[in-house]
Legacy VTK file of the C-alpha trace (Angstrom):
# vtk DataFile Version 3.0
C-alpha trace
ASCII
DATASET POLYDATA
POINTS 263 float
8.783 35.054 -31.308
9.620 31.363 -31.194
13.190 30.121 -31.074
14.660 29.515 -34.478
16.367 26.308 -35.466
17.196 25.325 -39.025
18.388 21.980 -40.279
21.296 23.528 -42.150
22.589 27.041 -41.625
23.810 29.357 -44.313
22.971 26.936 -47.108
25.932 24.708 -46.193
25.413 20.974 -46.626
27.194 18.268 -44.716
27.874 14.577 -45.121
28.589 12.037 -42.435
27.890 12.331 -38.696
26.354 15.783 -38.647
23.947 14.915 -41.453
23.055 11.709 -39.621
22.647 13.692 -36.417
20.173 16.064 -38.033
18.284 13.128 -39.525
18.052 11.458 -36.113
16.817 14.707 -34.580
14.201 15.100 -37.314
12.782 11.642 -36.595
12.825 12.480 -32.852
15.547 9.951 -32.065
17.195 12.388 -29.709
19.493 9.846 -28.067
21.116 9.046 -31.394
21.230 12.739 -32.311
23.071 13.473 -29.083
25.536 10.642 -29.653
26.344 11.956 -33.128
26.327 15.683 -32.445
28.092 15.851 -29.081
31.571 14.906 -30.430
31.207 17.399 -33.253
30.162 20.131 -30.841
33.153 19.293 -28.626
35.382 19.734 -31.679
33.942 23.198 -32.296
31.303 22.615 -34.980
28.996 25.619 -34.621
25.964 23.922 -36.167
26.240 20.995 -33.763
26.755 23.378 -30.848
23.623 25.309 -31.780
21.588 22.132 -32.069
22.808 20.968 -28.647
21.817 24.317 -27.208
18.339 23.863 -28.589
18.154 20.321 -27.189
19.048 21.584 -23.718
16.565 24.448 -24.034
13.682 22.080 -24.767
14.922 19.021 -22.867
15.064 16.805 -25.944
17.345 13.832 -25.337
18.859 15.601 -22.322
17.474 17.080 -19.096
16.227 20.596 -19.692
19.038 22.902 -18.637
18.947 26.551 -19.684
22.418 27.253 -18.332
23.861 24.400 -20.396
21.982 25.667 -23.426
23.585 29.070 -22.928
27.050 27.483 -22.903
26.496 25.883 -26.285
24.758 28.876 -27.826
27.617 31.105 -26.724
30.266 28.804 -28.212
28.491 28.865 -31.572
27.547 32.555 -31.361
31.172 33.520 -30.778
31.938 31.800 -34.092
29.380 33.988 -35.856
26.538 31.457 -36.070
23.372 33.569 -36.612
20.852 31.089 -35.177
22.973 30.701 -32.039
23.249 34.475 -31.755
19.486 34.794 -32.076
18.804 32.105 -29.482
21.317 33.682 -27.123
19.564 37.014 -27.565
16.221 35.372 -26.896
17.600 33.775 -23.730
18.729 37.167 -22.446
15.387 38.707 -23.364
13.500 36.009 -21.451
16.016 35.560 -18.655
16.435 31.842 -19.347
19.766 30.533 -18.055
21.039 34.091 -17.601
19.901 37.212 -15.805
17.364 39.022 -17.948
19.080 41.832 -19.823
17.353 43.548 -22.739
20.466 45.486 -23.754
22.529 42.312 -24.168
19.603 40.651 -25.940
19.567 43.539 -28.424
23.305 43.183 -29.010
22.973 39.522 -29.968
19.871 40.152 -32.070
21.774 42.858 -33.922
24.662 40.501 -34.709
22.275 37.915 -36.146
20.248 40.599 -37.940
23.389 41.891 -39.611
23.912 38.362 -40.948
20.426 38.425 -42.486
18.454 36.263 -40.041
14.806 37.241 -40.472
13.721 36.507 -36.909
16.547 38.602 -35.511
15.719 41.469 -37.859
12.112 41.382 -36.677
13.080 41.248 -32.997
15.632 44.061 -33.118
13.066 46.146 -35.000
10.478 45.488 -32.306
12.961 46.533 -29.616
13.617 49.847 -31.391
9.866 50.181 -31.892
9.195 50.226 -28.125
12.590 51.273 -26.760
13.370 47.960 -25.092
17.124 47.531 -24.469
17.838 50.240 -27.044
16.737 53.868 -27.413
13.265 54.302 -28.890
13.962 54.886 -32.579
11.200 54.607 -35.169
13.640 55.109 -38.049
15.737 52.119 -36.939
12.573 50.117 -36.404
11.451 50.832 -39.960
14.910 49.944 -41.265
14.874 46.475 -39.703
11.183 45.780 -40.323
11.853 46.593 -43.976
14.731 44.111 -44.173
12.661 41.325 -42.612
9.537 42.246 -44.582
11.506 42.082 -47.829
12.408 38.503 -46.911
8.716 37.673 -46.494
8.207 37.861 -42.715
4.464 38.535 -42.214
4.822 40.033 -38.726
7.351 42.551 -40.014
5.200 43.280 -43.055
2.245 44.047 -40.790
4.306 46.237 -38.474
5.832 48.063 -41.416
2.330 48.699 -42.698
1.447 50.233 -39.342
4.522 52.474 -39.467
3.526 53.760 -42.909
-0.109 54.154 -41.886
0.826 56.233 -38.831
3.830 58.057 -40.265
6.189 56.629 -37.654
9.825 56.622 -38.775
8.704 57.306 -42.343
6.546 59.824 -44.175
2.915 58.753 -43.860
1.939 56.800 -46.968
-1.347 54.916 -46.870
-0.777 53.299 -50.258
2.474 51.817 -48.967
0.674 50.755 -45.800
-1.930 48.921 -47.879
0.837 47.195 -49.832
2.486 45.776 -46.720
-0.796 44.933 -44.991
-1.820 42.970 -48.077
1.446 41.016 -48.191
1.029 40.042 -44.542
-2.708 39.387 -44.872
-2.095 37.008 -47.758
0.123 35.034 -45.377
-2.779 34.789 -42.899
-1.565 37.436 -40.462
-4.792 38.267 -38.629
-3.709 41.754 -37.522
-2.922 42.668 -41.116
-6.216 41.203 -42.297
-8.069 43.420 -39.810
-6.122 46.513 -40.871
-6.595 45.806 -44.571
-10.300 45.230 -44.019
-10.541 48.548 -42.176
-8.816 50.398 -45.003
-11.291 48.956 -47.506
-14.164 49.798 -45.181
-13.020 53.413 -44.815
-11.671 53.850 -48.342
-8.288 54.763 -46.919
-5.566 54.216 -49.533
-7.948 52.034 -51.568
-11.371 52.401 -53.119
-14.083 51.849 -50.514
-15.267 48.269 -50.870
-17.428 46.559 -48.268
-16.999 43.239 -50.036
-13.235 43.370 -49.540
-13.661 44.571 -45.949
-15.984 41.657 -45.263
-13.555 39.270 -46.918
-10.522 40.205 -44.833
-12.435 40.502 -41.579
-13.976 37.089 -42.233
-10.536 35.542 -42.719
-9.287 37.083 -39.484
-12.468 36.074 -37.663
-11.952 32.488 -38.791
-8.702 32.584 -36.816
-10.662 33.480 -33.695
-9.935 37.210 -33.626
-12.648 38.922 -31.573
-12.217 42.364 -33.171
-12.582 40.863 -36.630
-15.746 39.033 -35.565
-17.237 42.297 -34.302
-16.256 44.196 -37.450
-17.660 41.457 -39.656
-20.993 41.508 -37.809
-21.177 45.298 -38.040
-20.526 45.506 -41.768
-23.035 42.748 -42.472
-25.773 45.062 -41.166
-25.059 47.790 -43.703
-24.159 45.724 -46.771
-26.572 45.415 -49.665
-27.450 41.859 -50.740
-25.134 42.273 -53.738
-22.271 43.451 -51.524
-22.840 40.606 -49.091
-22.784 38.051 -51.919
-19.601 39.596 -53.316
-18.037 39.403 -49.866
-18.895 35.721 -49.562
-17.435 35.030 -52.985
-14.259 36.813 -51.938
-13.942 34.663 -48.824
-14.214 31.582 -51.004
-11.422 32.734 -53.338
-8.341 30.535 -53.121
-6.040 33.169 -54.628
-6.268 35.918 -52.034
-4.731 38.521 -54.336
-7.803 38.530 -56.578
-9.798 41.700 -55.898
-13.492 41.548 -55.181
-16.082 43.206 -57.385
-16.825 46.755 -56.269
-20.454 47.545 -55.556
LINES 1 264
263 0 1 2 3 4 5 6 7 8 9 10 11 12 13 14 15 16 17 18 19 20 21 22 23 24 25 26 27 28 29 30 31 32 33 34 35 36 37 38 39 40 41 42 43 44 45 46 47 48 49 50 51 52 53 54 55 56 57 58 59 60 61 62 63 64 65 66 67 68 69 70 71 72 73 74 75 76 77 78 79 80 81 82 83 84 85 86 87 88 89 90 91 92 93 94 95 96 97 98 99 100 101 102 103 104 105 106 107 108 109 110 111 112 113 114 115 116 117 118 119 120 121 122 123 124 125 126 127 128 129 130 131 132 133 134 135 136 137 138 139 140 141 142 143 144 145 146 147 148 149 150 151 152 153 154 155 156 157 158 159 160 161 162 163 164 165 166 167 168 169 170 171 172 173 174 175 176 177 178 179 180 181 182 183 184 185 186 187 188 189 190 191 192 193 194 195 196 197 198 199 200 201 202 203 204 205 206 207 208 209 210 211 212 213 214 215 216 217 218 219 220 221 222 223 224 225 226 227 228 229 230 231 232 233 234 235 236 237 238 239 240 241 242 243 244 245 246 247 248 249 250 251 252 253 254 255 256 257 258 259 260 261 262
């Protein structure tokens, strides 16, 4: 999961130096951004502090310095800034600027997740999913994947689909799995496209439809996924000419929520 940085946090808009600082950063004039944001960060502005942390993390306008980034993230995180809390959690998870500590990473992710940050919700869910820094807990994983999925996060939608498909943390429900796989697949999540294609191929939770299977596997294969390429080649060998044509038409559809013809 990549670090998250937003131009404005919490929907708050600013005028003056901080707005100019963000504009300078956006046009990659990092020297000017630093000149404008540093005084604000020194005065305790959490947005400016978070941006400085990101600049030190990536070495934009300043020498890369993970420890310095941690200082700024912590200042903003202690003020309840969700992006700073997320980035601090990510730093602990990776061991950048601090000793690697999954438990502390989970604590910061949870703070940001409670404030509604999608990336933090996804990451804390994934930690519960595998028991990293927190006890293994499928129910908690489902809870947080659901929150992030409801906000449109494709990775969480795919993982939630897997939880429903396997009955992990929830009662097994293949129709619900299909629903979440489709939402993620329509956002070009290759794993979800493979899973959705497989469900159409097997008629699991949906009517068996080789055209739809071919469609979703083709879309995943176009992203370079080896499993999708193999599945696509295999289904091509058993499709009728009519099914193959329908599958091609489906791949060409712009609106991915249009169902293919069933043959």
